[in-house]
N, C-alpha and C positions, 0 to 999 in steps of 0.2 A: 513705795516707803512702808505702807501699810501690810503689804503681802510679805515683806522682809520681817518686820515685827512677828507677824504671824508664824513664820518659818523659824525665827529664832526662838519664838515661845514653844512651839513644837518639838525643836530639837532640843531644847533644855528640858523640856518635860520628859521626853523619851530618854535622855541621858540620866535624868534622876530615878527614872523607873528602872532602867538597867543597873545603876548602882545600887539601888535598893533590892532588887532581885538577886544579884551578885553576893551582896551583904548578907541577905538572909540565908541565901545557900550556904555560904562560908560559916554563918553563925550557928546554924542548927545542924548542918551536915558537914562538919569540919572534917576533912580527909585526914587519913593516916600521916601523910606526908607532913600535915601541919600539926599533928599532936592530937588529932581526933581519932574515931573510931568507924568512920564512913569510909567506903571504898568506892571508886568510880571505875566502871569498866565499859569499854566502847564494843558494840555489837559487831561482828564482822560476819554474820551469816544470817540465813533467814528463816531458820526454822520456828521461830516465835512471831514470825509476822501473821497478821498485819498489827498485832498488839504491840511487838517491839521490832520496828523496823531496822533493816540493815543501816548502820550508821549512827545509831542512836547511842546515848550514854545512859546506862542503868546507874541508879544511885542504890547502893547495898549497905545495910546496917545489920550488924550482929544482932540475933533474937535468941530467946530461949527457944530449944528445939522442942519443947512441950508446946510451945504456942503456935507452932507451924500447924496449919490445916490444908485439906484439899483445897485446890485452887490457887494457894499462894505460889508466887513465882520466886525461886532461889536460885543462888549462884553456888556452884559447887565444883571441887576440882576432881581432875581424872588424873591421878598421879602416874599411871602408866604412860599416858601419852602427853602429860605435862600440859593439859589444857585447863582452862576455865569454862565451864558450861553453864548457861542461862535456859532452865527449862521450869515447866509449870507442875507441881505435885498434882497426880492424879489418883494416888492411893498410898496410905500409910501403913505399913507393916512393923512387925516386932524387930525386922533387921534393918529398917530405914525407910526410905521413900522411893516410891515408884514415879518416874517423871516422864513428861512427853512434851515435846515442842507442838506449839499451837497448829504448825503447818505440817506436821507429820500425821501420817495416818495411823502409826501404831505408836504404842508406849516405848520408851527406851528398854532395851533388853538387858537390863541390869538394875540391881538395888543400889541406891545411893545410900551409903553407909553415913551415919549421923556425924563421925569425925571428919567427914569430908565437906560438909556444907559450910560455906563460908558466911552466908548470910541471906536475907531476905530483901527482895526488890522493892524499894520504898516508892520510887517513881522512876519514869522515863523521860529523857529530854531528846526528842527526835533530832536525828542529824548532827548533833553537836559532837558526835564522835569522829565525823570527818575533821572538825576544827582540831580535836584533840590530835589526832593522827598527824596534822599539819603542824602542829606546834612543836612535836617531837622530832621532825625533821631539822637539819641544820639550818636550811634556808628559814623555816618558818620559825625556829627558835631566834634566829637572828632578827628577823623581821616583826616579830610581835612581842618579843621580850628585851632583847638587847638594845635595838634601836629606840623603842619608847624610853627605856632608862636612859640613854644617852640623851635624849631630847629633854626629859626632866631635869636631869643634872644640868645641861646647858642652860636652860631656862632660869633655873635658880641661881646660877651663878650670875647671869645676865641680870637679873633682879636685884641682886646685892650690890652689884657695881652701878647700876641705875640709882639705886637709893642713896648711894654716898655722893653722887655727883648732884644731887638736889640742892639748891641753896634757898629756895623760896620756900620757907617754913609754911606759910599758909596754904601755897599751892600744893606742896607736899601732903599737907594734913587733909586736903580737900580729895586729892586724887589717890592718896595711899590706901583709905579706907575701901573705895571701889575696887582698886586693883588688888587689894588683899583678899576681899571677898571673892573676886574672880579666881585668883590664884589658889586659894584653899579648896574651892569647888574643883578645879581641874586636877589639882593634886590628888583631892580624895577619889576622883574619878578615876585618874589614871592608876592609883595605888590599888584601888579595889579591883579594877579589870586586870592588873598584873597578877594580882594574888589568885584571882579566878583562872587565869591562863595557866599560872603555875600548877593550880589544882589539877588541871586538866592533862598535865603533863605525866602526873602520876596514875592516870587511868591506864588500865591493862586491857588487853583485847579479852572478850568472851566470845566462845564459839558455841557450835551445837553439833549434834549427831543426826544427820539426815538417813536414818537407816530404812526408811521404806523406799517406795519408789520414786524419789525425787531424782535419783541418778538416771538420767536418760540413756539407755544402752543403744537406742537406733540410731541416733543423730551423729555419727562419727564424721568428722571433718577430714578429708584426705588431702586438701590442697596445701602447698607450702612445704616447706622442710622443717618437720615438727620434731621435737624431741621423741625419742622412741624408749618405751619401757617394756620389761620383760619380767613376769613372773613364774616361778616354779616351785615344786615340793621335792623333797629328797626320794619320795617313792610314792607310788600309788594307793596302796592299801595300808591303813592304820587300824590299830586296835586300842583298847583301853589301857591306858598307862603308857602308850607310846610317846615319843617326843618327835614333833613335826619340825623340820628344819624348813622354813619359807624364805626362798632365795629371790633376790629382787636386783634387776640390772635396769639402770637409765643412762641412756647417752643423749647428749644435745649437740649435733653436729654443725648447727648454725651459730648465730650470734647470741649474747646474752639476752634472755627474755623472762618475763615473770609470769608463772604458771599457778595452777592448783593441782594438788595432789591427793589422790584416793585410792584407797585399798577396801575392798568388801568382799563377803563371801555370800554366795547363794546357798541357802540351806536346803536339804531334802524336800521340804514342804513349799519350796519356792520362794519364800520370804528371804529378804536382803538385811544382813548386818553390816554396818558400814564399821570397818575396823580402825581405819584411820582417814582424817579428812584434813589437810593442811592447806591453808590459804596463802597466797601472794608470795610464793618461794621463787627466789631469782636464781634460774640456771645459768652459771657463767658459760661463756662461749667456749665449745670444744669440751662440755663437762663430761665426764664419764664416771660411773659408779657401778660396781658390782660386789654383791655379797650374798653367798650361798646360804648364810644364816642370818639374814636380815631381821628375823624374828624366829625365836624357839618357842613352840608353844607344847605345853604338855596336855594332851589329850584324856579328859576324865571319863569316868565309865558312865555318866549320865547322858552323854552327848547322843543326840539322836542318829539312830543308825541310818546309812544311807549314802548317796552320792552328793558331793559337794563341788562347788566350783569357785576359785579365787579369781578375783577381777582386779587388776591394777590399771590405773588410768592417769593420765595427765589431761587436764581440762582447762579451758579458757578461764580466766579470773574474772571475765565480763560477763559471761554468758553460762558458765559452767557446761558448756558442750564439750564433748569428748573430742580431743586432740589425737590421742594415740592410746590404744586398749590392749591389754593382752590378758589371758585367763590360763588357768592351771586348775585340771579336773582331778578328784581324788575321792577315795571312798573311805567311811569309817564302818568298820565292824565291831560293834561292842563286844562281842565274844567270840572266839576261833572254834569252830566245829573241830572235833578229833576223830580219830578213826582207829579202831581196835581190831586185831586180828592175831589168831594163835592157832598152833597145831598141836595134836597129841600124838605121840608115838611109843610103843606100837598100839593100834586101834584097830580091831578088838584086842584086849590083852587077857592074860590068865591071871588068877588069884596070885598075889605076892609077887608079881613081874614088877619091875621098876618101870615107870611111866614118865616119859619126859615131855614136859610142856613148853614150849617155844613160841613167844609172841612178838608183837612190834607196835607201838603206839606212835602215831604221827598226827599233825593237824590237817585241816581240810586241802592245804597245799602240798601234802606229802613231805612236810618238813619234820624231822624226828623230834620228840619231845623228851629229852633227856632228864634224868634224875627224879622221875614222878613215881609216885608210889600207886600200885594196882593191887586190888584185892581179889583172892583167889577163893571160891567157895563151890560146893557140889551139892546135888541133890539127887535122891534115888526113889522120890515119889512123883516125878514129873513136875517139880518146881513148886510144889506146895510148901515144902520146907528146905530151907538153905542151911548148909552147915558150913562154917567159916573155916579155911584151911591155912590161911597164912597171907602175908603182904610181901609183894615183891618191889623191887626199884629197877627202873629202865636205867641202862647206861647212857653214854653220851650220844649214841646213835639211836636211842628209842627201844632197842631190844631188851627183852627180860626172859628168864629161864627158870625153870624149877623142876625137880625130880621127886617122885613118890610112889608109894604102893598102896592099893587097895585090897583088902582082904575078904570083901564081901561079894559074892555074885550078884550081878545085876545090870540094869541100865541105868547109866547116870547122865546127868547134865552137869558140864563144867562151865562154870561162868567167872570171867575175869571183868572187873569193874574199875573204872577210873572215874574218881569222884568229881574231877574239875577244879579249876581256881577263879580267881577274879578275872583271869583272860581267857582260860579255856573251858569250854563246854565239856560236861561228863560224857562217858561213852561207855558201852560194854560190848562184850561178845560171848556167845554161848555155842559150845560144841558138844555133840554126844559121843558118850565113851561106853563100850560095852566090855564086861568083866565076865569071863568064863571060868569053868573048872578047867584045870589043867588035863 
């Protein structure tokens, strides 16, 4: 009997504590779904471990951007990939914030703009995210929301019926007070817990970018019939201003399965940038996807020059080991070298004779550069002083031509110069020309 009383007292104290905790949470951190300004996100990846474990709920409140400082953990949105990311501020710049996951070796390779900041993480509730995820499922919603609501309604109806059947007023007076206290306590507890669970339903997933060497490229699993993935580009060599068409094919020849999906690129210096990381994707049975323009990427002029490798992989959602992987290599040449050549005819020539200059302008791959301007100049003092003679334009095949006469006897240097553009490097060529008396 004594043990039963202790057990009941402990249960009562625990229930009261739970109610108080949930009530405080709702009172001071009322979620947006209930008219407040607080947002709840459950953490679905491990870049902030051990500070924020996978499966935690992070409580996020909007704050003034000027109050944020290095070391604060913030939630921000990645509009391109439609993700919400939770990372720590490691540097504040005039453009925004540099962030980093605690478990990552390197900072994120982008600046978080101020307009993308959702709020500051006030505190974390470990592992509550798993409950939030379960409540959102049809079974979890039925078990933790609908069923308790039905039970509360049924007990309330039974209480009303029993109260009407009571005939002994003295007995009713004695027992009703005790019953009413218990009912008030149970109703308060049930209502508070249901409101808390409803708040969890509004929690959204937040993820992270594991852009350092957290993707293990060595442990490929080959057993079983796994989904296949293929990544490819529309060409090998790209230049500043080009648009890359990144293609992706995915096939699942087996039954429906849940996987993780990642696309990353290895930069010329060997570092890794995670481009896409998606969790818990269900691939239906006999699923097939093929898109030669899965992503279109405009390549800027500041991109480091060198060899790149795209990686696409399907990973195990439990261990993140690679189930299937494919690669596509490509190179980026910031500016294309050009080649200039021309001939002078006749050479040597006599004073007053018409001289024909014929030339060609191509890139380093011998492709013609059409509709480009080239400048012609000459020197009769071995290149000390150059005299501008005129500007020519190449035709669609890269050729140019000019005719002229020289009236002074001497040994000439003829130079044709292409000044280049944002895409093409400049080049020039010099030929000698002798003018003699007739």
